[in-house]
N, CA and C atoms as an extended XYZ file, in Angstrom:
219
Properties=species:S:1:pos:R:3:atomname:S:1:resname:S:1:resid:I:1 pbc="F F F"
N        76.717      158.778      103.237 N   MET     1
C        76.570      157.410      102.822 CA  MET     1
C        75.147      157.224      102.321 C   MET     1
N        75.029      156.538      101.193 N   THR     2
C        73.737      156.231      100.610 CA  THR     2
C        73.621      154.720      100.439 C   THR     2
N        72.476      154.170      100.819 N   VAL     3
C        72.249      152.733      100.698 CA  VAL     3
C        71.060      152.510       99.786 C   VAL     3
N        71.271      151.673       98.765 N   SER     4
C        70.199      151.291       97.845 CA  SER     4
C        70.280      149.786       97.662 C   SER     4
N        69.426      149.071       98.391 N   GLY     5
C        69.497      147.611       98.362 CA  GLY     5
C        70.801      147.147       98.982 C   GLY     5
N        71.616      146.432       98.212 N   GLU     6
C        72.920      145.978       98.687 CA  GLU     6
C        74.040      146.942       98.313 C   GLU     6
N        73.743      147.975       97.504 N   ALA     7
C        74.762      148.934       97.066 CA  ALA     7
C        74.921      150.046       98.100 C   ALA     7
N        76.151      150.271       98.520 N   VAL     8
C        76.466      151.322       99.497 CA  VAL     8
C        77.483      152.246       98.849 C   VAL     8
N        77.180      153.553       98.812 N   THR     9
C        78.101      154.531       98.251 CA  THR     9
C        78.377      155.616       99.279 C   THR     9
N        79.566      156.185       99.189 N   PHE    10
C        79.984      157.241      100.102 CA  PHE    10
C        80.106      158.534       99.328 C   PHE    10
N        79.660      159.654       99.921 N   SER    11
C        79.772      160.952       99.251 CA  SER    11
C        81.215      161.436       99.257 C   SER    11
N        81.995      161.018      100.238 N   GLU    12
C        83.414      161.345      100.342 CA  GLU    12
C        84.147      160.129      100.887 C   GLU    12
N        85.446      160.105      100.726 N   GLU    13
C        86.263      159.013      101.255 CA  GLU    13
C        86.281      159.100      102.786 C   GLU    13
N        85.780      158.074      103.498 N   PRO    14
C        85.768      158.142      104.963 CA  PRO    14
C        87.175      157.993      105.537 C   PRO    14
N        87.432      158.707      106.625 N   ALA    15
C        88.721      158.635      107.307 CA  ALA    15
C        88.577      158.005      108.691 C   ALA    15
N        87.368      158.039      109.242 N   ALA    16
C        87.127      157.529      110.593 CA  ALA    16
C        85.622      157.486      110.825 C   ALA    16
N        85.222      156.981      111.991 N   ILE    17
C        83.820      156.985      112.405 CA  ILE    17
C        83.698      157.957      113.574 C   ILE    17
N        82.818      158.942      113.444 N   LEU    18
C        82.561      159.871      114.552 CA  LEU    18
C        81.712      159.187      115.611 C   LEU    18
N        82.018      159.457      116.884 N   LYS    19
C        81.237      158.879      117.964 CA  LYS    19
C        79.821      159.438      117.971 C   LYS    19
N        79.688      160.731      117.709 N   GLU    20
C        78.368      161.361      117.612 CA  GLU    20
C        78.470      162.554      116.671 C   GLU    20
N        77.347      163.026      116.189 N   ALA    21
C        77.328      164.149      115.252 CA  ALA    21
C        77.898      165.401      115.904 C   ALA    21
N        78.595      166.205      115.107 N   VAL    22
C        79.197      167.446      115.586 CA  VAL    22
C        78.682      168.593      114.714 C   VAL    22
N        78.129      169.621      115.347 N   ASP    23
C        77.624      170.788      114.625 CA  ASP    23
C        78.782      171.734      114.331 C   ASP    23
N        79.105      171.907      113.055 N   VAL    24
C        80.209      172.792      112.660 CA  VAL    24
C        79.681      174.017      111.919 C   VAL    24
N        78.426      174.357      112.177 N   THR    25
C        77.799      175.507      111.534 CA  THR    25
C        78.602      176.783      111.753 C   THR    25
N        79.098      176.966      112.947 N   TYR    26
C        79.803      178.201      113.294 CA  TYR    26
C        81.310      177.990      113.443 C   TYR    26
N        81.851      177.024      112.737 N   GLY    27
C        83.291      176.787      112.766 CA  GLY    27
C        83.635      175.409      113.308 C   GLY    27
N        84.915      175.136      113.320 N   ALA    28
C        85.414      173.837      113.775 CA  ALA    28
C        85.061      173.590      115.241 C   ALA    28
N        84.726      172.361      115.558 N   GLN    29
C        84.380      171.954      116.911 CA  GLN    29
C        85.081      170.633      117.217 C   GLN    29
N        85.356      170.364      118.494 N   PRO    30
C        85.989      169.086      118.837 CA  PRO    30
C        85.007      167.934      118.700 C   PRO    30
N        85.537      166.772      118.421 N   GLY    31
C        84.718      165.572      118.321 CA  GLY    31
C        85.577      164.339      118.520 C   GLY    31
N        84.967      163.268      118.987 N   ALA    32
C        85.674      162.006      119.185 CA  ALA    32
C        85.443      161.113      117.970 C   ALA    32
N        86.524      160.513      117.467 N   PHE    33
C        86.381      159.623      116.327 CA  PHE    33
C        87.208      158.364      116.525 C   PHE    33
N        86.873      157.337      115.767 N   MET    34
C        87.536      156.040      115.859 CA  MET    34
C        88.170      155.698      114.523 C   MET    34
N        89.434      155.296      114.563 N   VAL    35
C        90.112      154.845      113.346 CA  VAL    35
C        90.471      153.369      113.432 C   VAL    35
N        90.403      152.806      114.640 N   GLU    36
C        90.712      151.397      114.842 CA  GLU    36
C        89.937      150.898      116.046 C   GLU    36
N        89.350      149.702      115.927 N   GLY    37
C        88.651      149.124      117.056 CA  GLY    37
C        87.464      148.286      116.624 C   GLY    37
N        86.671      147.891      117.600 N   TYR    38
C        85.501      147.049      117.384 CA  TYR    38
C        84.232      147.867      117.598 C   TYR    38
N        83.253      147.655      116.726 N   VAL    39
C        82.012      148.416      116.741 CA  VAL    39
C        80.828      147.456      116.651 C   VAL    39
N        79.791      147.731      117.424 N   ILE    40
C        78.515      147.029      117.253 CA  ILE    40
C        77.747      147.847      116.224 C   ILE    40
N        77.682      147.341      114.997 N   GLY    41
C        77.128      148.090      113.873 CA  GLY    41
C        75.720      148.601      114.095 C   GLY    41
N        74.886      147.808      114.763 N   GLU    42
C        73.499      148.198      114.986 CA  GLU    42
C        73.383      149.449      115.844 C   GLU    42
N        74.431      149.815      116.576 N   ARG    43
C        74.389      150.984      117.466 CA  ARG    43
C        74.940      152.251      116.810 C   ARG    43
N        75.437      152.153      115.576 N   LEU    44
C        75.980      153.333      114.904 CA  LEU    44
C        74.865      154.290      114.496 C   LEU    44
N        75.020      155.584      114.737 N   PRO    45
C        74.018      156.560      114.306 CA  PRO    45
C        74.266      156.952      112.845 C   PRO    45
N        73.904      156.068      111.919 N   LEU    46
C        74.224      156.257      110.510 CA  LEU    46
C        73.174      157.038      109.736 C   LEU    46
N        71.973      157.086      110.240 N   GLY    47
C        70.891      157.703      109.480 CA  GLY    47
C        70.278      156.730      108.488 C   GLY    47
N        70.800      155.511      108.445 N   VAL    48
C        70.249      154.433      107.618 CA  VAL    48
C        70.257      153.169      108.468 C   VAL    48
N        69.475      152.181      108.068 N   GLU    49
C        69.459      150.917      108.802 CA  GLU    49
C        70.786      150.195      108.596 C   GLU    49
N        71.392      149.733      109.674 N   TYR    50
C        72.638      148.975      109.568 CA  TYR    50
C        72.325      147.593      109.039 C   TYR    50
N        73.028      147.175      108.004 N   THR    51
C        72.917      145.827      107.451 CA  THR    51
C        74.321      145.264      107.278 C   THR    51
N        74.396      143.979      106.953 N   ALA    52
C        75.698      143.369      106.690 CA  ALA    52
C        76.400      144.074      105.534 C   ALA    52
N        75.647      144.517      104.519 N   ALA    53
C        76.245      145.217      103.369 CA  ALA    53
C        76.852      146.551      103.804 C   ALA    53
N        76.190      147.252      104.708 N   VAL    54
C        76.721      148.524      105.224 CA  VAL    54
C        78.013      148.256      105.990 C   VAL    54
N        78.013      147.263      106.866 N   GLY    55
C        79.213      146.924      107.624 CA  GLY    55
C        80.368      146.533      106.731 C   GLY    55
N        80.078      145.754      105.706 N   LYS    56
C        81.119      145.320      104.763 CA  LYS    56
C        81.694      146.511      103.997 C   LYS    56
N        80.838      147.454      103.580 N   ALA    57
C        81.295      148.632      102.839 CA  ALA    57
C        82.166      149.535      103.714 C   ALA    57
N        81.757      149.732      104.970 N   ILE    58
C        82.561      150.556      105.884 CA  ILE    58
C        83.899      149.868      106.160 C   ILE    58
N        83.860      148.566      106.401 N   HIS    59
C        85.094      147.821      106.681 CA  HIS    59
C        86.041      147.843      105.483 C   HIS    59
N        85.506      147.842      104.272 N   ALA    60
C        86.351      147.907      103.069 CA  ALA    60
C        87.091      149.244      103.002 C   ALA    60
N        86.449      150.318      103.440 N   LYS    61
C        87.070      151.648      103.421 CA  LYS    61
C        87.944      151.888      104.652 C   LYS    61
N        87.562      151.305      105.780 N   LEU    62
C        88.284      151.487      107.045 CA  LEU    62
C        88.612      150.096      107.603 C   LEU    62
N        89.651      149.425      107.080 N   PRO    63
C        89.909      148.030      107.435 CA  PRO    63
C        90.262      147.791      108.906 C   PRO    63
N        90.656      148.814      109.626 N   GLU    64
C        90.989      148.630      111.042 CA  GLU    64
C        89.751      148.690      111.939 C   GLU    64
N        88.592      149.011      111.361 N   ILE    65
C        87.322      148.986      112.093 CA  ILE    65
C        86.718      147.597      111.892 C   ILE    65
N        86.522      146.874      112.989 N   LYS    66
C        85.934      145.539      112.925 CA  LYS    66
C        84.524      145.604      113.494 C   LYS    66
N        83.613      144.879      112.878 N   PHE    67
C        82.216      144.890      113.305 CA  PHE    67
C        81.876      143.595      114.026 C   PHE    67
N        81.108      143.723      115.082 N   VAL    68
C        80.552      142.587      115.789 CA  VAL    68
C        79.040      142.713      115.722 C   VAL    68
N        78.358      141.617      115.836 N   GLY    69
C        76.904      141.644      115.664 CA  GLY    69
C        76.556      140.920      114.386 C   GLY    69
N        75.852      141.606      113.479 N   LYS    70
C        75.478      140.993      112.198 CA  LYS    70
C        76.727      140.659      111.405 C   LYS    70
N        76.708      139.519      110.733 N   GLU    71
C        77.857      139.085      109.944 CA  GLU    71
C        78.130      140.034      108.794 C   GLU    71
N        79.401      140.252      108.467 N   ILE    72
C        79.754      141.100      107.336 CA  ILE    72
C        80.465      140.306      106.250 C   ILE    72
N        80.472      138.998      106.353 N   THR    73
C        81.181      138.172      105.374 CA  THR    73
C        80.458      138.084      104.065 C   THR    73
């Protein structure tokens, strides 16, 4: 995911949100992911600052993920 001002772009089509980073250097590894539920956006380990624009972009791609905290309207 890349954020430039209010523009948010994804390098690939997201399928879910990973709970934490998973090192797959040496092959597939287990990981926990979310496809539906409520998330406090400010707590996501995104590598970028969470903003309302980021939450709105993620919600547009993953409509079953709802954000609480900063408004995404």
